[in-house]
N, CA, C and O of each residue as an XYZ file, in Angstrom:
360
protein
N       0.784     -1.188      0.042
C       0.043      0.017     -0.001
C       0.852      1.168     -0.043
O       1.833      1.208      0.698
N       0.579      2.175     -0.845
C       1.150      3.446     -0.758
C       0.452      4.574      0.086
O      -0.777      4.627      0.114
N       1.133      5.366      0.690
C       0.573      6.426      1.450
C       1.288      7.765      1.037
O       2.507      7.871      0.902
N       0.451      8.688      0.870
C       0.968     10.083      0.732
C       1.000     10.646      2.110
O      -0.054     10.651      2.747
N       2.043     11.102      2.621
C       2.223     11.710      3.952
C       2.431     13.124      3.763
O       3.373     13.521      3.078
N       1.577     13.958      4.352
C       1.853     15.446      4.319
C       2.354     15.833      5.702
O       1.642     15.661      6.692
N       3.438     16.297      5.768
C       4.059     16.762      7.072
C       3.934     18.344      7.210
O       4.277     19.085      6.289
N       3.535     18.711      8.149
C       3.479     20.133      8.518
C       4.453     20.368      9.707
O       4.141     20.061     10.858
N       5.585     20.899      9.394
C       6.612     21.149     10.358
C       6.108     22.121     11.461
O       5.595     23.216     11.228
N       6.324     21.571     12.725
C       5.910     22.534     13.771
C       6.454     23.953     13.703
O       7.629     24.166     13.406
N       5.614     24.888     13.971
C       5.941     26.311     13.816
C       6.554     26.625     12.564
O       7.304     27.598     12.488
N       6.306     25.882     11.546
C       6.833     26.034     10.166
C       8.360     25.918     10.078
O       8.989     26.357      9.114
N       8.930     25.304     11.132
C      10.295     25.056     11.137
C      10.878     23.768     10.653
O      10.628     22.772     11.332
N      11.640     23.628      9.553
C      12.120     22.436      9.143
C      13.383     21.958      9.805
O      13.710     20.771      9.780
N      14.086     22.890     10.394
C      15.394     22.703     10.879
C      15.480     21.490     11.783
O      16.358     20.650     11.583
N      14.493     21.346     12.895
C      14.685     20.303     13.961
C      14.584     18.912     13.231
O      15.248     17.925     13.548
N      13.562     18.976     12.100
C      13.437     17.665     11.477
C      14.720     17.233     10.589
O      15.168     16.087     10.612
N      15.183     18.127      9.919
C      16.511     18.004      9.155
C      17.707     17.579     10.085
O      18.557     16.774      9.703
N      17.723     18.161     11.315
C      18.781     17.822     12.282
C      18.836     16.327     12.727
O      19.853     15.637     12.782
N      17.505     15.932     13.048
C      17.253     14.552     13.460
C      17.547     13.635     12.381
O      18.162     12.588     12.586
N      17.113     14.004     11.188
C      17.343     13.209     10.013
C      18.934     12.872      9.751
O      19.397     11.756      9.514
N      19.583     13.993      9.844
C      21.056     14.024      9.676
C      21.719     13.168     10.796
O      22.598     12.366     10.482
N      21.349     13.303     12.020
C      21.864     12.554     13.155
C      21.486     11.072     13.381
O      22.242     10.274     13.936
N      20.189     10.750     12.882
C      19.609      9.501     13.268
C      19.020      8.663     12.076
O      18.699      7.477     12.154
N      18.926      9.462     10.958
C      18.365      8.775      9.609
C      16.897      8.932      9.711
O      16.325      9.721     10.463
N      16.301      8.051      8.829
C      14.910      8.201      8.600
C      14.028      7.653      9.569
O      12.848      8.005      9.581
N      14.612      6.570     10.636
C      14.001      5.984     11.638
C      12.839      5.119     11.195
O      11.927      4.864     11.981
N      12.851      4.691     10.030
C      11.726      3.716      9.452
C      11.932      2.352      9.913
O      13.057      1.863      9.811
N      10.954      1.672     10.417
C      11.068      0.250     10.889
C      11.217     -0.572      9.511
O      10.902     -0.155      8.397
N      11.724     -1.735      9.801
C      11.857     -2.659      8.651
C      10.447     -2.913      8.130
O       9.498     -3.040      8.904
N      10.329     -2.985      6.812
C       9.053     -3.192      6.141
C       8.422     -1.948      5.684
O       7.493     -2.033      4.882
N       8.843     -0.740      6.125
C       8.327      0.547      5.564
C       9.442      1.070      4.753
O      10.591      1.239      5.162
N       8.974      1.327      3.492
C       9.914      1.899      2.519
C       9.620      3.274      2.150
O       8.462      3.610      1.905
N      10.632      4.129      2.092
C      10.575      5.591      1.479
C      10.628      5.400      0.034
O      11.454      4.697     -0.546
N       9.587      6.146     -0.566
C       9.441      6.198     -2.023
C      10.050      7.456     -2.595
O      10.939      7.348     -3.440
N       9.636      8.635     -2.197
C      10.087      9.905     -2.608
C       9.536     11.051     -1.890
O       8.496     10.839     -1.267
N      10.032     12.214     -1.858
C       9.510     13.436     -1.194
C       9.686     14.609     -1.909
O      10.585     14.712     -2.743
N       8.855     15.564     -1.643
C       9.015     16.955     -2.124
C       8.689     17.879     -1.008
O       7.783     17.605     -0.221
N       9.409     18.986     -0.910
C       9.193     20.107      0.124
C       8.796     21.308     -0.459
O       9.353     21.682     -1.491
N       7.828     22.026      0.108
C       7.295     23.238     -0.340
C       8.411     24.298     -0.390
O       9.393     24.190      0.344
N       8.255     25.398     -1.317
C       9.201     26.333     -1.489
C       9.550     27.138     -0.306
O      10.669     27.631     -0.170
N       8.524     27.286      0.620
C       8.723     27.889      1.906
C       9.332     27.129      2.959
O       9.673     27.668      4.012
N       9.499     25.814      2.715
C      10.026     24.885      3.650
C       9.187     24.454      4.773
O       9.662     23.769      5.680
N       8.002     24.812      4.753
C       7.068     24.629      5.855
C       6.372     23.197      5.852
O       5.848     22.748      6.871
N       6.399     22.541      4.699
C       5.549     21.242      4.480
C       6.461     20.238      3.583
O       7.298     20.602      2.756
N       6.160     19.041      3.882
C       6.831     17.993      3.164
C       5.790     17.039      2.627
O       4.943     16.601      3.406
N       5.788     16.678      1.336
C       4.891     15.767      0.781
C       5.824     14.313      0.500
O       6.794     14.323     -0.257
N       5.452     13.314      1.095
C       6.279     12.273      1.215
C       5.534     10.956      0.850
O       4.443     10.762      1.385
N       6.017     10.065      0.010
C       5.361      8.880     -0.363
C       6.115      7.708      0.373
O       7.335      7.566      0.288
N       5.345      6.935      1.056
C       5.908      5.796      1.770
C       5.117      4.550      1.463
O       3.933      4.636      1.137
N       5.730      3.416      1.555
C       5.075      2.191      1.111
C       5.227      1.001      2.178
O       6.333      0.741      2.651
N       4.144      0.334      2.517
C       4.193     -0.715      3.505
C       2.985     -1.538      3.341
O       2.014     -1.081      2.738
N       2.983     -2.760      3.855
C       1.879     -3.535      3.883
C       1.089     -3.542      5.175
O      -0.078     -3.934      5.207
N       1.736     -3.107      6.226
C       1.220     -2.977      7.622
C       1.124     -1.686      8.092
O       2.171     -1.177      8.492
N       0.000     -0.969      8.142
C      -0.129      0.459      8.495
C       0.461      0.696      9.936
O       0.831      1.824     10.263
N       0.544     -0.350     10.773
C       1.212     -0.063     12.015
C       2.643      0.366     11.879
O       3.134      1.189     12.652
N       3.353     -0.222     10.836
C       4.757      0.293     10.751
C       4.726      1.853     10.342
O       5.609      2.593     10.775
N       3.825      2.291      9.603
C       3.714      3.750      9.302
C       3.499      4.519     10.672
O       4.146      5.501     11.037
N       2.520      3.921     11.333
C       2.313      4.566     12.711
C       3.540      4.663     13.594
O       3.818      5.681     14.228
N       4.237      3.588     13.603
C       5.485      3.448     14.361
C       6.476      4.646     13.971
O       7.050      5.331     14.818
N       6.605      4.812     12.618
C       7.451      5.738     11.983
C       7.105      7.201     12.471
O       7.898      7.975     13.006
N       5.744      7.442     12.183
C       5.172      8.816     12.616
C       5.323      9.170     14.103
O       5.472     10.334     14.476
N       5.279      8.135     14.922
C       5.593      8.368     16.437
C       7.040      8.771     16.631
O       7.328      9.525     17.561
N       7.952      8.317     15.819
C       9.316      8.911     15.907
C       9.504     10.479     15.570
O      10.461     11.138     15.976
N       8.524     10.952     14.822
C       8.644     12.333     14.352
C       7.503     13.232     14.816
O       7.503     14.419     14.491
N       6.595     12.746     15.515
C       5.494     13.581     15.859
C       5.647     14.621     16.788
O       4.719     15.403     16.996
N       6.759     14.711     17.388
C       7.122     15.872     18.305
C       7.736     17.026     17.402
O       8.036     18.116     17.891
N       7.878     16.778     16.290
C       8.504     17.799     15.224
C       7.563     18.217     14.138
O       7.740     19.264     13.515
N       6.565     17.405     13.906
C       5.722     17.692     12.761
C       4.350     17.025     13.045
O       4.211     16.060     13.796
N       3.343     17.646     12.359
C       1.959     16.911     12.296
C       1.877     16.310     11.032
O       2.461     16.747     10.040
N       1.141     15.285     11.052
C       0.916     14.425      9.876
C      -0.336     14.124      9.383
O      -1.211     13.799     10.186
N      -0.582     14.177      8.175
C      -1.823     13.796      7.333
C      -1.379     12.517      6.643
O      -0.318     12.491      6.019
N      -2.164     11.468      6.744
C      -1.900     10.224      5.982
C      -3.049      9.929      4.979
O      -4.206      9.784      5.375
N      -2.746      9.855      3.837
C      -3.691      9.512      2.725
C      -3.237      8.189      2.043
O      -2.124      8.108      1.523
N      -4.067      7.215      2.053
C      -3.828      6.141      1.184
C      -3.772      6.379     -0.281
O      -4.762      6.991     -0.681
N      -2.925      6.083     -1.181
C      -3.091      6.480     -2.571
C      -2.861      5.260     -3.508
O      -2.319      4.239     -3.085
N      -3.254      5.383     -4.693
C      -2.894      4.466     -5.779
C      -2.012      5.197     -6.802
O      -1.932      6.422     -6.900
N      -1.366      4.302     -7.543
C      -0.564      4.959     -8.696
C      -1.477      5.094     -9.799
O      -2.504      4.416     -9.836
N      -1.166      5.962    -10.747
C      -2.184      6.160    -11.882
C      -2.333      4.895    -12.667
O      -3.395      4.670    -13.248
N      -1.342      4.067    -12.719
C      -1.579      2.724    -13.492
C      -2.612      1.865    -12.692
O      -3.487      1.256    -13.307
N      -2.528      1.811    -11.400
C      -3.366      1.071    -10.533
C      -4.880      1.598    -10.790
O      -5.846      0.848    -10.932
N      -4.922      2.985    -10.824
C      -6.223      3.620    -11.007
C      -6.838      3.270    -12.391
O      -8.033      2.991    -12.486
N      -6.109      3.287    -13.328
C      -6.521      2.918    -14.733
C      -6.996      1.462    -14.669
O      -8.080      1.132    -15.150
N      -6.238      0.668    -14.117
C      -6.670     -0.737    -14.123
C      -8.024     -0.941    -13.311
O      -8.836     -1.788    -13.682
N      -8.229     -0.208    -12.283
C      -9.554     -0.256    -11.404
C     -10.707      0.286    -12.288
O     -11.826     -0.225    -12.252
N     -10.388      1.364    -13.100
C     -11.571      2.066    -13.572
C     -11.826      1.551    -15.148
O     -12.923      1.745    -15.672
N     -10.954      1.014    -15.726
C     -11.075      0.495    -17.091
C     -12.400     -0.186    -17.360
O     -13.174      0.148    -18.258
N     -12.598     -1.218    -16.458
C     -13.924     -2.033    -16.840
C     -15.171     -1.128    -16.601
O     -16.239     -1.569    -17.027
N     -15.173     -0.013    -16.021
C     -16.188      0.888    -15.828
C     -16.374      1.912    -16.953
O     -17.395      2.598    -17.017
N     -15.403      2.004    -17.813
C     -15.332      3.088    -18.776
C     -16.255      2.619    -20.071
O     -16.371      3.359    -21.047
């Protein structure tokens, strides 16, 4: 399952997040895979795609960062998966 994670850095400050990442890494449990990420031009938000089969892994990862950011989690499909799901109904 793919998840779009929208991180809102506390007080709009990305520095604590990037310091922890520099010092401790992504802190992702085994079975949770980082796919890609994008940061807004003002550095206040990060859009990150993560992949795992067990949502509990994602929640464990979020717990490692929740003191520095607020998280929105949106399960998503790739465009190819969406086409495959919708084609029979077209």
